Backbone bond lengths (Angstrom), bond angles and torsions (degrees), N, CA, C in turn:
res aa  C-N    CA-C-N  psi(-1)  N-CA   C-N-CA  omega(-1)  CA-C   N-CA-C  phi
1 G - - - 1.427 - - 1.523 111.32 -
2 P 1.333 116.48 -172.59 1.470 121.06 -178.25 1.521 113.26 -63.29
3 K 1.358 117.58 -33.67 1.471 120.10 -178.95 1.522 110.84 -65.37
4 M 1.327 117.17 -43.47 1.460 121.32 -179.77 1.529 110.37 -64.27
5 E 1.335 116.63 -39.13 1.462 121.00 178.82 1.530 110.76 -64.20
6 L 1.357 117.01 -41.10 1.459 121.94 178.45 1.521 110.99 -63.26
7 E 1.340 117.16 -43.72 1.459 120.65 179.91 1.522 111.41 -62.53
8 Q 1.318 117.63 -37.64 1.458 120.61 178.92 1.526 110.95 -67.62
9 N 1.330 116.80 -37.45 1.459 120.25 -179.88 1.528 112.35 -73.14
10 V 1.334 117.56 -28.62 1.454 121.77 -176.69 1.522 111.89 -81.66
11 S 1.327 118.30 -29.61 1.457 119.75 -176.77 1.524 110.10 -64.01
12 L 1.325 115.51 136.29 1.459 121.94 -177.82 1.515 109.83 -118.42
13 D 1.291 116.16 145.58 1.449 121.67 172.52 1.525 106.80 -95.63
14 D 1.332 117.67 116.52 1.462 121.13 -176.13 1.523 112.72 -57.19
15 G 1.320 117.74 -30.34 1.450 120.54 -179.09 1.515 112.87 -70.17
16 D 1.323 117.40 -26.67 1.463 121.30 -177.52 1.523 112.97 -98.73
17 S 1.314 118.00 3.50 1.461 120.20 -171.97 1.524 111.31 -120.49
18 D 1.321 115.37 145.28 1.464 121.06 173.28 1.519 110.39 -98.15
19 L 1.330 116.69 20.44 1.459 121.20 -176.98 1.524 111.73 -59.64
20 S 1.339 117.39 -39.76 1.468 118.94 -179.18 1.527 111.11 -64.50
21 N 1.331 118.18 -34.95 1.465 120.59 176.13 1.518 111.32 -71.20
22 F 1.321 116.01 -36.41 1.456 120.69 -179.68 1.525 111.48 -67.80
23 L 1.316 117.41 -34.88 1.461 121.73 -175.04 1.519 113.97 -96.00
24 R 1.309 117.96 9.45 1.469 119.16 -179.49 1.533 110.39 -66.82
25 P 1.331 117.60 153.46 1.471 120.71 -178.45 1.527 111.51 -65.17
26 C 1.286 115.01 147.80 1.458 121.79 178.31 1.523 108.75 -92.10
27 N 1.313 116.79 128.37 1.463 121.40 179.80 1.521 112.29 -96.80
28 H 1.329 117.04 -2.74 1.464 121.10 -176.69 1.522 110.55 -88.09
29 R 1.323 117.02 126.42 1.470 121.89 174.55 1.512 108.04 -108.16
30 T 1.326 115.86 135.71 1.456 119.15 -178.90 1.523 111.89 -82.83
31 S 1.319 117.74 -19.42 1.457 120.33 -176.99 1.519 109.78 -145.89
32 N 1.322 116.16 143.64 1.458 120.50 176.44 1.517 111.87 -88.08
33 S 1.327 117.21 -10.04 1.455 120.17 -177.06 1.524 110.46 -85.60
34 P 1.326 116.80 151.75 1.465 120.14 178.77 1.525 110.22 -68.59
35 P 1.325 117.70 159.46 1.466 119.63 177.90 1.522 110.49 -64.99
36 L 1.330 115.91 148.62 1.463 120.50 -179.16 1.521 111.01 -75.73
37 I 1.307 115.67 144.05 1.457 122.49 173.93 1.527 107.25 -67.13
38 P 1.331 118.92 134.96 1.469 119.57 178.75 1.529 112.20 -66.92
39 G 1.310 116.52 152.01 1.460 122.21 174.54 1.512 113.28 83.94
40 P 1.328 116.12 -163.87 1.470 121.44 -176.68 1.526 113.61 -59.48
41 A 1.322 117.52 -30.90 1.465 119.36 179.00 1.525 110.72 -62.68
42 G 1.329 116.99 -28.23 1.456 121.06 177.22 1.515 112.22 -64.95
43 A 1.339 116.72 -32.78 1.466 120.47 177.42 1.524 110.27 -65.35
44 V 1.324 116.37 -40.70 1.468 120.82 177.66 1.522 109.52 -66.28
45 Q 1.333 116.24 -44.54 1.458 120.53 179.75 1.530 110.76 -61.18
46 A 1.339 117.39 -43.75 1.467 121.26 179.49 1.525 110.94 -62.87
47 A 1.333 117.04 -40.75 1.463 120.73 178.63 1.523 110.80 -64.11
48 M 1.332 116.52 -40.65 1.467 120.08 179.22 1.531 110.66 -65.52
49 M 1.334 116.51 -41.69 1.463 120.17 179.40 1.525 110.69 -66.17
50 Q 1.333 117.10 -39.74 1.465 120.93 179.14 1.524 110.30 -65.20
51 R 1.315 116.60 -39.96 1.470 120.04 179.84 1.528 110.60 -63.54
52 R 1.348 115.74 -41.24 1.459 119.53 177.89 1.526 111.19 -64.38
53 T 1.329 116.36 -38.83 1.459 121.43 -177.48 1.523 112.02 -72.64
54 L 1.327 116.88 -47.31 1.461 121.37 -174.52 1.518 113.60 -87.44
55 G 1.300 117.30 -17.87 1.452 120.27 -176.07 1.513 110.86 83.38
56 S 1.293 117.10 -176.00 1.465 120.91 -174.42 1.523 113.15 -85.76
57 S 1.330 119.23 -3.34 1.465 120.33 -177.14 1.528 112.40 -67.28
58 N 1.337 117.98 -28.26 1.461 121.20 -177.89 1.526 113.01 -101.79
59 T 1.314 117.96 8.91 1.462 119.72 -177.16 1.522 110.72 -88.09
60 L 1.304 114.38 153.82 1.455 122.23 179.56 1.528 108.00 -101.50
61 P 1.320 118.59 125.73 1.464 119.65 178.11 1.535 110.64 -58.50
62 T 1.308 116.53 147.38 1.462 122.02 -176.70 1.522 111.91 -56.12
63 Q 1.324 117.69 -44.55 1.466 120.43 -178.71 1.527 111.21 -61.73
64 E 1.325 117.11 -39.22 1.466 120.93 178.02 1.525 110.49 -66.86
65 F 1.324 116.83 -40.78 1.461 120.63 177.91 1.521 111.08 -61.00
66 V 1.337 117.26 -46.46 1.468 121.68 179.38 1.525 110.29 -62.09
67 R 1.328 117.52 -42.13 1.463 120.68 178.22 1.525 110.91 -59.24
68 R 1.330 116.67 -44.79 1.470 120.52 179.60 1.527 111.79 -65.40
69 V 1.313 117.19 -39.24 1.468 120.74 178.97 1.519 110.25 -63.79
70 L 1.338 116.69 -41.84 1.463 119.86 179.83 1.528 111.60 -67.37
71 Q 1.322 117.41 -34.82 1.464 120.94 179.33 1.530 111.82 -75.02
72 N 1.316 117.04 -40.15 1.471 122.20 -176.14 1.526 110.21 -132.21
73 P 1.323 118.37 75.58 1.466 119.62 -175.68 1.527 113.25 -62.77
74 H 1.322 118.30 -22.58 1.464 120.59 -178.68 1.520 112.21 -77.14
75 D 1.315 117.85 -15.22 1.462 121.42 -179.88 1.525 112.46 -87.50
76 T 1.329 117.64 -2.87 1.461 120.38 -176.61 1.520 110.57 -72.65
77 D 1.301 115.65 167.18 1.459 122.76 -179.12 1.524 110.16 -64.69
78 L 1.312 116.52 123.22 1.462 121.07 -177.17 1.526 112.89 -69.66
79 D 1.327 118.06 -20.44 1.462 119.81 178.89 1.519 111.48 -57.80
80 F 1.327 116.59 -37.77 1.457 119.95 -175.98 1.526 112.38 -84.17
81 N 1.319 117.05 -2.08 1.459 121.49 173.80 1.523 111.50 -107.74
82 S 1.326 117.65 1.99 1.459 121.47 -178.07 1.526 110.31 -74.39
83 D 1.326 115.66 154.55 1.464 121.06 -177.86 1.529 113.64 -55.59
84 P 1.353 120.19 -45.06 1.467 118.58 -179.74 1.528 112.83 -60.43
85 W 1.336 117.01 -41.26 1.463 119.92 -179.20 1.527 110.45 -67.00
86 V 1.339 116.84 -47.46 1.467 121.27 -179.28 1.524 109.77 -61.27
87 S 1.334 117.32 -42.12 1.469 120.67 178.76 1.524 111.36 -62.66
88 A 1.330 116.51 -41.34 1.466 119.75 179.40 1.524 111.18 -64.42
89 V 1.330 117.06 -42.24 1.470 120.75 178.93 1.523 110.15 -64.76
90 Q 1.328 117.47 -42.85 1.465 120.88 178.76 1.522 110.78 -63.44
91 F 1.334 116.93 -41.16 1.460 120.37 178.87 1.520 110.76 -62.58
92 L 1.328 116.56 -46.42 1.464 119.80 -179.94 1.525 111.42 -64.02
93 S 1.318 116.82 -38.70 1.467 120.34 178.91 1.519 110.99 -65.38
94 S 1.325 117.11 -40.98 1.469 120.04 -177.91 1.522 111.91 -73.43
95 S 1.326 117.94 -30.67 1.463 119.76 -178.70 1.521 112.15 -81.71
96 Q 1.321 117.83 -14.22 1.464 121.44 179.76 1.526 111.52 -80.89
97 G 1.333 116.78 -23.99 1.454 120.13 -173.45 1.438 114.35 -89.09
C-alpha cells in the first residue's frame, strides 16, 4: 500500500548520502553577546551592553534624560509604557504596601 511505498522512499543508505555532513553542528557564532531577555527587560539589557561597548562618552546623564522626558513624554521609550511593564510595576507597588 501507500505506507509501504513511503517507507521505501524514506529509507536512506548512509554510504550514498551526505546527510551526516549536512547535519553536522555549526561552530560559527554570529555574535559574542548573550541573547537579549525578552520584553522591556531586554531594552535595559541592550542599553547596559551598549554602554559597556561604547563607553561613557555617548551616554546621557540621568538628569538630562529626565529633563527630556518631562519636556517630550511622547519621545520616551515605548517599552516602559507597554501594558506588561506597567502591570508589573503596578503589581510590585501594590504588593509592597
